[in-house]
N, C-alpha and C positions, 0 to 999 in steps of 0.2 A: 316635854312640851308636845302638845297634840298638833298634828298636821292640820293646816287650815282647811284642807279638803274634808278631813274627817270631822272637824268642828262644824263645818257647813252642813254636812250630811246629818250629823246627830241633831242639829238644830231643826232642820227641815222635816225629818221623818216623824217628829212629834205631832205634826199637823196633818189633817186630812189632805190627801193629794201630795204630801211632802216628798214621798219616795218617788213619785212620778216627776215632780218638779226637779228633784236632784238629778235624775237621769236626763231630763230635758236640758238642764244647765251643762251637764257633762258633754252632751251632744252638741250644744251651742259652742262650747270651747273647742271641741274636736268633731266638726260636722260630719266627717265620713262615717262615724259610728252610728249616726242616726239611721243609716240604711238598714241596720239590723233591729232597730227599735228595742234596745236592751232594757232590762230592768235590773238594777243593782239591788240585790236582796240582803246582802250583808257586807260590811266593810269594817275591818278591824286591823290593827297592827298585826302583821303576820298571816292574814288570810282575808280573801275577798270572795264573794259569790255573786253571780249574775245569771239571769235567765234570758232566753230568746224564744219567742213563740214560733212554731212552725206555721208559716203563712206563705202565700204565693211569692212575695217579694224575696224570700230567702230559699226558694225551692229550685232544684235543678230539673233537668229533663226527665229524670226517672221518678220524680215525686218525693225525693228525700231532701233534707236540709243540705244546701250547697256547701262544699268543702271550704270555700273561701269565707262564707258566712261564719262557719265554725272558727276559722282563723281569726276573723274580726272579733268575735266574742272572746276568744282567748287573749288577744292582744289588749282589748279593752279592760278586762278584769285583771290581767297581769299588770298593766300599767297603773291602774288605780291602786291595786294592792301594794305595788312598789312605792307609789307616791306617799301613801300613809304609813309605810313601814320604815323608810329611810330617815336618818336624822335630818333635822331642818337645815343643817349646814350643807347638805348634799343635794344633788340633782341627778336625774336619770334620763336615759334614752335607750330604746330598744335597738340592738345591733344585729339581731338575727333570731330566727325561730325554726326549730326542728319539730316536725309534726308527724303523728301517726294517725291514720284513719282506721279505726278498729272494726267498725260495723256500720251498716246503714243507719243514718240519723233520722229518726221519725218522731215527731211530737215536740213538746216544749223541751228545749235543751237547758241543762243546769250546769254551769261552769264553776269550778272552785280553783282558786289560784293560791299558791303558797310559795314564798321564797325558799329556795333549797338550802340557803345558809342564813344566819342572822345578819341583817344589814348593820354596818358599823360606820362610825364617823372615821374619816381618813384624810390624810394630807394628799393622797394620791388616788387616782381613779382605780376602780376594780370591777371585775365581772361579778354580777349577781344573777345566777340562774333562777328563774321563776318557773315552777312546775304548774301546769294547768291540766285538769281533767274535766272533760265534758261528758255528762251522763244523760241518758234518755229517761222518760218517765218511769221506766221499770227499774232504774238505778244502775243499768248496765253502762259501762264506759264505752263511748262511741268514738272518742277522740282524745288524744294525749298530745301535749306540747311542752317543750322547754323553751322559754324565751330567754335569750341572752341579753340581759339588761346591763348597761354600762353606767356605773354610779361614780360620780366625781364631785369634788368640792365645788360649791357655787362660785362663779366668777373665774374658775379655771378653764382652760381650753380642754375640750373633750378629746380623748385619745382613741 
């Protein structure tokens, strides 16, 4: 069964402005992410991609993309990828994130998220690490993160 979020995205992107509308709707559901004005460029079971333009609102005092804006992009695409990758009977929540800033981030950032293991249906909660790499326009990795997602059965108490 296809995740409802994935069905919505697949339906919207067929239309002019549909990709923008999908990103807008994601940011309506989770308003904090609107601060980075993300664009979700790909979303499939097992992988998601998103971009963020380098603009004043995400720039730090030295003129590069701010570290926390990179974290926000990573958490956004990591969460969306998790949502469309886990079985429908499961839910998720981020429990932590380990990050590495590899070099100055300049230009449009491109993030790719991939679950480190295959998500499965389970009667008990389990840890699902999601790896995110953010690259600059030259294709160089500027940021790496591993997001610790907690996946548990719907209706169960989170651990």
